[in-house]
Wavefront OBJ file of the C-alpha trace (Angstrom):
o trace
v -10.046 66.372 -3.162
v -11.200 63.628 -0.930
v -13.626 60.160 -2.934
v -16.589 62.121 -1.328
v -16.171 65.312 -2.359
v -15.297 64.251 -6.062
v -17.999 62.361 -6.262
v -20.309 65.126 -5.284
v -18.559 67.147 -7.692
v -19.424 65.033 -11.164
v -22.658 64.086 -9.890
v -23.402 67.781 -9.795
v -21.448 68.380 -13.448
v -23.625 65.666 -14.734
v -26.377 67.993 -13.882
v -25.602 70.792 -15.758
v -26.581 71.860 -19.346
v -25.021 74.860 -20.810
v -26.692 76.164 -24.085
v -27.106 78.644 -26.009
v -30.146 79.751 -28.255
v -28.682 80.686 -31.727
v -30.630 82.337 -34.932
v -30.963 85.172 -37.706
v -32.741 88.068 -36.351
v -36.483 87.857 -36.280
v -36.601 83.809 -35.775
v -37.915 84.467 -32.378
v -35.051 83.820 -30.067
v -36.181 85.579 -27.301
v -39.382 84.533 -27.273
v -38.851 81.189 -26.930
v -36.134 82.357 -24.680
v -38.705 84.029 -22.365
v -41.336 80.350 -22.951
v -38.581 77.925 -21.705
v -38.182 80.016 -18.388
v -42.473 79.694 -18.526
v -42.307 76.177 -18.834
v -39.223 75.290 -16.311
v -41.038 77.356 -13.653
v -38.713 79.915 -13.709
v -40.869 82.875 -14.672
v -44.460 82.927 -13.614
v -45.763 84.612 -16.805
v -43.612 84.933 -20.504
v -42.826 88.478 -20.661
v -42.760 89.893 -24.260
v -39.927 91.175 -26.366
v -42.066 94.662 -27.555
v -43.908 94.598 -23.681
v -46.595 97.492 -23.924
v -48.359 99.403 -20.937
v -49.411 96.778 -18.517
v -47.138 93.767 -20.024
v -43.889 92.115 -18.791
v -41.142 93.000 -20.731
v -38.408 90.240 -21.839
v -36.538 88.853 -19.047
v -33.405 88.496 -20.912
v -33.550 91.843 -22.856
v -33.011 94.066 -19.756
v -31.324 96.870 -21.127
v -33.239 100.350 -22.097
v -31.801 100.043 -25.592
v -32.792 96.608 -25.939
v -36.615 97.097 -24.357
v -36.885 100.422 -26.340
v -35.527 98.510 -29.878
v -37.046 95.316 -29.615
v -33.475 93.709 -30.225
v -30.917 92.079 -28.205
v -28.033 93.470 -28.624
v -26.014 91.594 -26.008
v -25.795 88.353 -24.424
v -27.288 87.244 -21.001
v -27.110 84.589 -18.862
v -30.435 82.824 -16.570
v -29.466 80.344 -14.236
v -32.379 77.950 -13.807
v -33.708 74.348 -12.444
v -36.097 72.708 -13.476
v -36.564 68.633 -12.659
v -33.443 67.918 -10.622
v -31.498 69.397 -13.929
v -29.236 72.906 -13.358
v -29.946 74.765 -16.992
v -27.400 77.817 -18.007
v -28.835 79.390 -20.901
v -27.141 81.954 -22.647
v -29.458 84.272 -24.900
v -27.154 85.703 -27.619
v -27.931 88.758 -29.544
v -29.183 87.859 -33.175
v -27.952 90.956 -35.293
v -25.338 90.431 -37.398
v -23.612 93.639 -36.502
v -23.504 91.174 -33.066
v -22.655 88.486 -33.818
v -18.815 88.867 -31.959
v -21.140 88.695 -28.522
v -22.478 86.012 -30.045
v -19.010 84.069 -30.741
v -17.897 84.482 -26.723
v -20.918 82.311 -25.923
v -20.560 79.979 -28.687
v -16.878 79.042 -26.503
v -19.048 79.053 -23.468
v -21.484 76.438 -24.050
v -21.614 72.862 -24.512
v -24.760 72.828 -26.890
v -26.919 75.001 -28.762
v -30.527 75.673 -29.890
v -30.602 76.355 -33.611
v -33.737 78.323 -34.358
v -35.442 78.148 -37.800
v -38.331 80.925 -38.628
v -40.909 77.994 -40.530
v -41.544 80.673 -43.683
v -37.721 81.362 -43.892
v -35.609 78.323 -43.103
v -31.801 79.137 -42.951
v -31.038 82.516 -43.350
v -27.485 84.142 -43.921
v -26.810 84.567 -39.869
v -28.073 81.558 -39.184
v -25.505 79.754 -41.501
v -22.617 81.346 -40.312
v -23.481 80.893 -36.432
v -24.011 76.844 -37.527
v -20.707 76.957 -39.006
v -18.981 78.486 -36.283
v -20.984 75.702 -34.529
v -19.898 73.302 -36.500
v -15.924 73.895 -36.627
v -16.044 73.684 -32.732
v -18.210 70.326 -32.551
v -20.936 71.733 -30.617
v -23.897 69.748 -29.902
v -27.333 71.096 -32.115
v -30.974 70.837 -31.782
v -32.771 72.261 -34.436
v -36.127 73.879 -33.296
v -38.625 74.984 -36.168
v -40.246 78.170 -35.255
v -43.460 79.831 -36.004
v -45.273 76.724 -37.491
v -48.515 78.890 -36.366
v -47.958 80.988 -39.279
v -47.706 79.898 -43.335
v -44.520 78.585 -44.321
v -42.579 75.359 -45.294
v -44.224 71.993 -45.321
v -42.108 69.507 -42.832
v -40.840 67.461 -45.385
v -40.035 70.473 -47.641
v -38.212 71.980 -44.312
v -36.545 69.163 -43.894
v -35.138 68.868 -47.390
v -34.584 72.212 -46.804
v -32.609 72.118 -43.698
v -30.470 68.979 -44.679
v -29.713 70.442 -48.100
v -28.094 73.561 -46.644
v -27.154 72.627 -43.358
v -25.015 69.208 -44.769
v -25.561 67.485 -41.773
v -28.488 64.290 -41.311
v -31.780 65.296 -39.369
v -33.514 63.438 -37.214
v -36.931 64.635 -36.348
v -38.360 63.776 -32.960
v -41.180 65.747 -32.791
v -43.765 66.052 -36.465
v -46.267 68.757 -36.977
v -49.978 67.386 -37.178
v -51.644 70.107 -39.793
v -49.973 72.488 -42.240
v -48.392 75.652 -41.718
v -50.463 78.000 -40.522
v -53.632 75.452 -39.344
v -51.377 73.639 -36.347
v -53.048 70.915 -34.476
v -50.362 69.623 -32.608
v -47.171 67.275 -32.443
v -46.129 63.511 -32.755
v -43.052 62.720 -30.391
v -41.684 60.119 -32.439
v -39.974 58.574 -29.256
v -43.155 57.231 -27.344
v -45.542 57.757 -30.678
v -47.939 60.303 -28.585
v -50.105 63.263 -29.793
v -49.591 66.277 -27.931
v -52.683 68.227 -29.401
v -52.101 72.129 -28.690
v -54.943 75.031 -27.704
v -53.795 78.377 -27.648
v -54.535 80.877 -24.481
v -54.546 84.184 -25.243
v -51.669 86.496 -25.300
v -50.059 83.499 -25.039
v -47.856 84.481 -21.685
v -49.418 81.256 -19.626
v -48.141 77.444 -21.005
v -50.873 76.462 -23.821
v -53.129 73.489 -23.217
v -52.150 70.548 -24.371
v -53.513 67.448 -24.593
v -51.545 63.827 -24.661
v -52.923 61.151 -26.900
v -51.405 57.467 -25.571
v -50.994 55.785 -28.500
v -50.586 56.886 -32.531
v -54.070 56.501 -34.783
v -56.399 56.428 -31.219
v -58.543 59.169 -29.557
v -57.791 61.932 -32.790
v -60.743 64.663 -32.392
v -62.741 64.218 -35.649
v -61.338 67.776 -36.788
v -58.192 66.371 -36.913
v -58.609 63.182 -38.823
v -57.463 64.940 -42.353
v -54.269 66.435 -40.784
v -53.048 63.587 -38.843
v -53.776 61.222 -42.254
v -51.002 63.745 -43.698
v -48.860 63.454 -40.779
v -48.860 59.636 -41.257
v -48.454 59.417 -44.208
v -45.454 62.002 -43.756
v -43.926 59.894 -40.953
v -43.474 56.515 -43.224
v -41.761 58.738 -45.930
v -39.558 59.952 -42.980
v -39.354 56.524 -41.669
v -37.973 55.020 -45.416
v -35.383 57.695 -46.019
v -34.755 59.328 -42.702
v -32.087 59.375 -39.972
v -32.157 58.029 -37.284
v -31.166 59.696 -34.090
v -27.483 58.493 -33.267
v -26.489 59.474 -29.992
v -22.477 59.544 -30.834
v -23.095 61.702 -34.064
v -25.017 64.238 -32.039
v -22.633 64.570 -29.383
v -19.978 65.280 -31.766
v -22.125 68.037 -34.127
v -22.883 65.269 -36.680
v -26.601 64.470 -35.887
v -29.181 67.609 -35.686
v -32.221 66.326 -33.926
v -35.281 68.119 -35.151
v -38.608 69.439 -33.502
v -41.441 72.125 -34.455
v -43.942 74.481 -32.918
v -44.344 77.799 -32.092
v -42.912 79.932 -29.087
v -45.414 82.804 -29.548
v -47.876 80.479 -28.677
v -46.428 77.885 -26.239
v -46.279 74.353 -28.457
v -43.695 72.431 -27.997
v -42.315 74.325 -25.873
v -42.339 71.452 -22.837
v -41.140 68.783 -26.094
v -37.681 71.105 -26.291
v -37.384 71.778 -22.906
v -37.222 67.549 -22.530
v -35.334 67.296 -25.034
v -32.608 69.869 -23.802
v -32.733 67.441 -20.546
v -32.308 64.288 -21.949
v -29.912 64.965 -25.300
v -28.442 68.161 -24.279
v -24.785 66.810 -22.896
v -23.629 67.466 -19.330
v -19.843 70.053 -18.660
v -17.654 67.816 -20.411
v -13.921 67.980 -20.635
v -12.553 71.487 -22.559
v -9.078 71.304 -24.425
v -6.930 73.634 -22.791
v -4.491 76.324 -25.300
v -2.211 72.940 -25.913
v -5.058 70.894 -26.604
v -4.597 68.501 -23.287
v -8.113 67.832 -22.045
v -9.150 69.013 -18.448
v -11.147 66.724 -16.914
v -13.981 68.293 -15.101
v -12.899 67.004 -11.248
v -9.163 68.624 -12.048
v -8.479 72.013 -9.759
v -10.881 74.843 -10.397
v -10.315 76.404 -13.792
v -12.219 79.503 -15.470
v -13.014 80.876 -18.842
v -13.976 84.383 -18.751
v -16.185 85.035 -21.853
v -17.996 88.081 -21.024
v -17.386 91.391 -19.297
v -20.580 93.688 -18.442
v -20.068 97.151 -16.861
v -23.246 99.027 -15.081
v -25.663 96.235 -15.213
v -26.714 97.546 -12.087
v -26.789 101.950 -12.243
v -26.585 101.819 -7.866
v -23.556 100.693 -7.978
v -21.539 100.684 -11.085
v -19.670 97.921 -11.350
v -18.013 95.448 -13.504
v -19.472 91.825 -13.910
v -17.256 88.977 -14.986
v -19.324 86.104 -16.902
v -17.429 82.910 -15.850
v -18.125 79.864 -17.398
v -16.706 77.326 -14.471
v -15.160 74.266 -16.523
v -13.324 72.303 -14.026
v -13.677 72.257 -10.013
v -15.201 73.407 -7.663
v -15.987 77.220 -7.248
v -16.492 78.766 -3.891
v -17.006 82.621 -2.865
v -14.063 83.892 -1.996
v -11.664 82.118 -3.436
v -8.546 83.488 -4.983
v -7.254 82.271 -8.458
v -5.081 83.258 -10.703
v -5.111 84.637 -14.086
v -3.153 83.261 -16.450
v -2.507 86.537 -18.706
v -1.679 89.097 -16.100
v -0.022 86.159 -13.401
v -1.798 88.180 -10.623
v -3.826 86.943 -7.932
v -7.550 88.139 -7.434
v -10.437 87.035 -5.311
v -13.844 85.848 -6.023
v -15.397 87.268 -3.303
v -18.657 88.818 -4.972
v -19.983 85.672 -6.821
v -23.800 85.327 -8.065
v -26.103 83.062 -9.700
v -27.676 85.499 -12.429
v -30.786 85.474 -14.242
v -31.037 88.453 -16.745
v -30.018 91.729 -14.984
v -30.968 90.173 -11.658
v -28.847 88.697 -9.095
v -28.660 86.120 -5.738
v -25.325 85.717 -4.088
v -24.020 82.214 -5.384
v -21.699 80.354 -2.803
v -20.523 77.016 -4.581
v -20.692 76.512 -8.330
v -19.911 73.101 -10.297
v -18.524 72.445 -13.660
v -21.051 74.103 -16.260
v -22.122 76.829 -14.405
v -21.850 80.263 -15.552
v -21.214 82.674 -12.448
v -21.202 86.219 -12.366
v -18.500 88.120 -10.259
v -17.845 91.604 -9.620
v -14.680 92.377 -10.346
v -12.148 95.729 -9.986
v -8.987 94.772 -11.237
v -7.789 93.634 -14.862
v -9.937 90.967 -16.150
v -10.877 90.714 -19.982
v -12.477 88.480 -22.411
v -11.118 85.519 -22.468
v -8.626 85.272 -19.666
v -8.301 81.959 -17.935
v -8.613 81.752 -14.181
v -7.493 78.616 -12.269
v -6.113 77.286 -8.624
v -2.891 75.673 -8.779
v -0.294 75.051 -11.498
v -1.004 77.309 -14.458
v -3.233 76.849 -17.552
v -5.059 78.016 -19.973
v -7.983 77.822 -22.494
v -7.583 78.873 -25.966
v -8.248 82.537 -26.959
v -11.869 83.462 -27.813
v -11.874 84.272 -31.253
v -12.504 87.776 -32.555
v -14.431 88.997 -36.104
v -12.606 91.500 -38.296
v -13.914 94.390 -38.006
v -15.870 95.975 -41.826
v -17.042 99.409 -40.160
v -15.026 102.680 -38.526
v -15.987 105.563 -37.098
v -14.316 108.622 -35.854
v -15.225 109.196 -31.759
v -15.326 112.686 -30.283
v -16.181 114.181 -27.037
v -18.280 116.988 -27.282
v -18.573 118.269 -23.890
v -14.445 118.697 -22.747
v -15.470 119.135 -19.173
v -16.350 115.323 -19.062
v -13.093 114.105 -20.375
v -12.327 111.754 -17.809
v -16.142 110.038 -18.500
v -15.134 109.723 -22.021
v -12.117 107.905 -21.565
v -13.756 105.733 -19.049
v -16.290 104.867 -21.003
v -14.250 104.031 -24.094
v -12.004 101.939 -22.151
v -14.814 99.915 -20.620
v -16.658 99.646 -23.718
v -13.218 98.302 -25.256
v -12.852 95.833 -22.465
v -16.169 94.224 -23.065
v -16.258 94.150 -26.286
v -18.744 96.270 -27.238
v -16.990 97.923 -29.822
v -12.980 98.098 -30.865
v -11.211 100.675 -30.042
v -8.398 102.058 -31.886
v -5.572 104.639 -32.446
v -3.313 105.784 -34.744
v 0.157 105.762 -33.865
v 1.712 107.177 -36.739
v -0.006 110.422 -35.824
v -0.757 112.927 -33.254
v -3.691 112.528 -33.860
v -6.023 112.357 -30.465
v -9.398 111.323 -32.082
v -10.442 107.748 -30.974
v -10.997 105.270 -33.555
v -14.198 102.395 -32.761
v -13.841 99.374 -35.370
v -16.685 96.968 -35.097
v -19.082 94.483 -37.920
v -21.822 96.754 -38.345
v -23.308 100.474 -37.345
v -25.328 99.305 -35.018
v -22.397 98.508 -32.643
v -21.331 102.282 -32.858
v -25.328 103.234 -31.887
v -25.355 101.041 -28.914
v -22.016 102.447 -27.952
v -23.361 106.218 -28.014
v -26.011 105.947 -25.987
v -24.390 103.748 -23.442
v -21.228 106.317 -23.304
v -24.398 109.047 -22.886
v -26.699 107.343 -20.375
v -23.955 105.330 -17.979
v -20.884 107.574 -18.685
v -22.523 111.069 -19.246
v -19.936 111.486 -22.157
v -21.688 113.240 -25.130
v -20.578 112.154 -28.155
v -20.525 112.654 -32.095
v -19.335 110.067 -35.021
v -17.593 110.356 -38.282
v -17.991 107.703 -41.181
v -14.533 106.669 -42.027
v -13.737 105.044 -45.490
v -12.823 101.775 -44.292
v -14.765 98.694 -45.181
v -11.765 96.396 -45.443
v -9.444 94.875 -42.207
v -6.366 92.973 -41.820
v -3.905 91.925 -38.953
v -0.165 93.029 -40.140
v 3.267 93.680 -38.127
v 5.292 96.318 -38.179
v 7.355 95.741 -41.424
v 3.517 95.366 -43.777
v 2.186 98.833 -41.640
v 5.335 100.537 -42.944
v 4.335 99.308 -46.520
v 0.700 100.194 -46.438
v 1.287 103.538 -44.779
v 4.024 103.896 -48.003
v 1.009 103.035 -50.489
v -0.635 105.473 -51.993
v -4.555 103.644 -52.138
v -6.029 105.652 -49.627
v -4.647 103.160 -46.953
v -4.015 102.928 -42.958
v -2.842 101.185 -39.791
v -4.619 101.670 -36.532
v -3.531 99.946 -33.511
v -5.657 98.196 -30.761
v -5.426 98.203 -27.484
v -3.647 94.705 -26.939
v -0.733 95.818 -29.645
v -2.570 94.349 -32.347
v -1.739 96.611 -36.041
v -4.850 96.271 -38.453
v -3.875 97.647 -41.822
v -7.156 99.267 -43.969
v -8.559 99.794 -46.781
v -11.506 101.188 -48.779
v -12.544 97.514 -49.956
v -11.734 94.156 -51.270
v -10.570 95.214 -54.600
v -7.796 97.336 -52.965
v -6.614 94.921 -50.424
v -6.058 92.301 -52.840
v -4.778 94.614 -55.383
v -2.054 95.193 -52.143
v -1.757 91.996 -51.529
v -0.318 91.125 -54.825
v 1.306 93.318 -55.317
v 3.431 92.863 -51.645
v 2.826 89.002 -51.633
v 5.698 89.258 -48.652
v 3.157 91.709 -46.241
v 1.130 89.911 -44.002
v -2.110 90.356 -44.046
v -4.506 87.946 -41.674
v -7.803 87.597 -40.442
v -8.525 88.592 -36.744
v -11.074 85.789 -36.587
v -9.090 82.049 -35.468
v -8.200 79.369 -37.284
v -10.960 77.283 -36.167
v -13.888 79.615 -37.538
v -15.164 79.753 -40.923
v -14.169 83.366 -42.793
v -17.084 84.319 -43.913
l 1 2 3 4 5 6 7 8 9 10 11 12 13 14 15 16 17 18 19 20 21 22 23 24 25 26 27 28 29 30 31 32 33 34 35 36 37 38 39 40 41 42 43 44 45 46 47 48 49 50 51 52 53 54 55 56 57 58 59 60 61 62 63 64 65 66 67 68 69 70 71 72 73 74 75 76 77 78 79 80 81 82 83 84 85 86 87 88 89 90 91 92 93 94 95 96 97 98 99 100 101 102 103 104 105 106 107 108 109 110 111 112 113 114 115 116 117 118 119 120 121 122 123 124 125 126 127 128 129 130 131 132 133 134 135 136 137 138 139 140 141 142 143 144 145 146 147 148 149 150 151 152 153 154 155 156 157 158 159 160 161 162 163 164 165 166 167 168 169 170 171 172 173 174 175 176 177 178 179 180 181 182 183 184 185 186 187 188 189 190 191 192 193 194 195 196 197 198 199 200 201 202 203 204 205 206 207 208 209 210 211 212 213 214 215 216 217 218 219 220 221 222 223 224 225 226 227 228 229 230 231 232 233 234 235 236 237 238 239 240 241 242 243 244 245 246 247 248 249 250 251 252 253 254 255 256 257 258 259 260 261 262 263 264 265 266 267 268 269 270 271 272 273 274 275 276 277 278 279 280 281 282 283 284 285 286 287 288 289 290 291 292 293 294 295 296 297 298 299 300 301 302 303 304 305 306 307 308 309 310 311 312 313 314 315 316 317 318 319 320 321 322 323 324 325 326 327 328 329 330 331 332 333 334 335 336 337 338 339 340 341 342 343 344 345 346 347 348 349 350 351 352 353 354 355 356 357 358 359 360 361 362 363 364 365 366 367 368 369 370 371 372 373 374 375 376 377 378 379 380 381 382 383 384 385 386 387 388 389 390 391 392 393 394 395 396 397 398 399 400 401 402 403 404 405 406 407 408 409 410 411 412 413 414 415 416 417 418 419 420 421 422 423 424 425 426 427 428 429 430 431 432 433 434 435 436 437 438 439 440 441 442 443 444 445 446 447 448 449 450 451 452 453 454 455 456 457 458 459 460 461 462 463 464 465 466 467 468 469 470 471 472 473 474 475 476 477 478 479 480 481 482 483 484 485 486 487 488 489 490 491 492 493 494 495 496 497 498 499 500 501 502 503 504 505 506 507 508 509 510 511 512 513 514 515 516 517 518 519 520 521 522 523 524 525 526 527 528 529 530 531 532 533 534 535 536
C-alpha cells in the first residue's frame, strides 16, 4: 500500500463510529434509533414503532412481522453521515428470545449505547447485555430515556446504576425538572442549559433554547427546577466520578446522559457525544489473540446473513464488518472456514431495508454483500495470508419444537427454508442421528423465535408448517462418548446434532441435568456460549 493510500485509509477509519443500541424490551430502543436518524439528517421525519395509518413506520423495523407486532425481531444496519463522521448504527432486538442476534451484533461494533428506562432502571435483559459488553471491553454510553414520564429522580438513578452496573458513572448531562416535568438538561461539558419544548407527535426535532451560562436568563417557570438541579450537581461534583477517557475506551467508565426519545429531548446531545467520544475503528484481535492493525490487508467478519430482504430478488445478503484494509466492490477474498475464494461483486451501503451500490468502504464500515455460495455467520473474509477472527458465541438453547411440513408438494421449499433460517441463525435446526426419525427439531432461546421462523417459512418460502413443543429445557454440548451415556440414561434425556456436527445433550430441566452430571462426572457437558461470555 502506498503512503498516500495508507494515509487515506487511516483518515477514513478515524471518521467511522460503529455502535449498537442495546436495552430491555420497551425501553425505547427503536424510537431512539429513529430520532438519531432524524437529528443526523438521515430522515426528514422520524417513524413510529407502531405506525398508524398515515404515519411513517420505523426505518429499522422493515420486516412485516416487526411492523405488525411493533417489536424488533432482527438486527438492522443503518449507515449515515453527520458532521463529517460516518455512523454505522446497528439496531438490535430487545426481546430475550432474540438475544443471540444481539450477541452477533456486539461482535461487530466498537461501542454501544445502553438504554435505561427512567422508571424501571436496569432490567434483566439490560443487565445480561451489559455483562456481555463488559466482558468484551466494549465502551458504553448510558442514556436514561423516558424522562418525560414519572420515574426515578436523577440522584436515585445514578445510585441505582452505579450499584447495578458496578462501574463508575460520569454524568455528562443533568436534567432540570423531575421525571414527568422535564424542562431540559444542563450540558456539564460547557455549562449550557438546553431548554426543550415539545413538538406535536414527536416526529420533528424538538424546539431547543440554549442558555450560554449556567444560572443566567432562566425562565421564571424553570427557577425552582433549576435550583434543585444546581443543588444536585453540587453533590455530583463532590462524590461523582469525572469522565475518564482512557477508562471509557476500555469499558471501565460510563458517560451518562438524560433525555426523552419520544419527545426528542437530549437526542442531539447524545449524537454529539457519539461523534466526540465513541471510538473509531481499532485493531481487532485475531483468533490467536494478535491485534490486526486497521491498515493491514483487507479482512472482515461476517456477523449476520439475511435472506429475502428484497422479495423481488430472493437474494441472500451477508453483513460484513470491515476490520482492516480497504474494501473495493468486485474484489476477490478468501473464506477462512471453507478455504474457497469468492468475488464481492454486489456490495451495498445498507439503510434498513434500503440499499445503495457501494464502490469502496473502510475499517469500521458495515457492508451488505449479496452472496450465493457458502458464507455463514462467523466467517472471516480476507485478502492475502489467511487470517481468522474469533468465533461468534452461540447461546445454549432452552426451548425445542418439532417442525413438520403440512404440504408434501412443498417439500423442497420446506427444506430450503429450514436451511436458510439455520444459516441466518434465526433458529438452530437439529436432527436425531441415532434414530430414523426424519422430523427436524428447532432449538432456540425462547418460543418467539419459533413464531418468527414459522411465519417466515410461510411468507418467504411458501411452506405451511406445524410445530409441537418438546419437553427439553436444558442443553449442553457433549462428545460421542458423552452422547452414548446420555442416551443410555433412564432420566428422559436425548441427543440432537446441529448442522456443524455439535452434539447437544438435552434434559427436561436443570435438576435432571445436575443429577446426570453428578452421576457421570467424566461426561463432557459444556454450555455453547463462549468462555468470555456470562453464563446466565
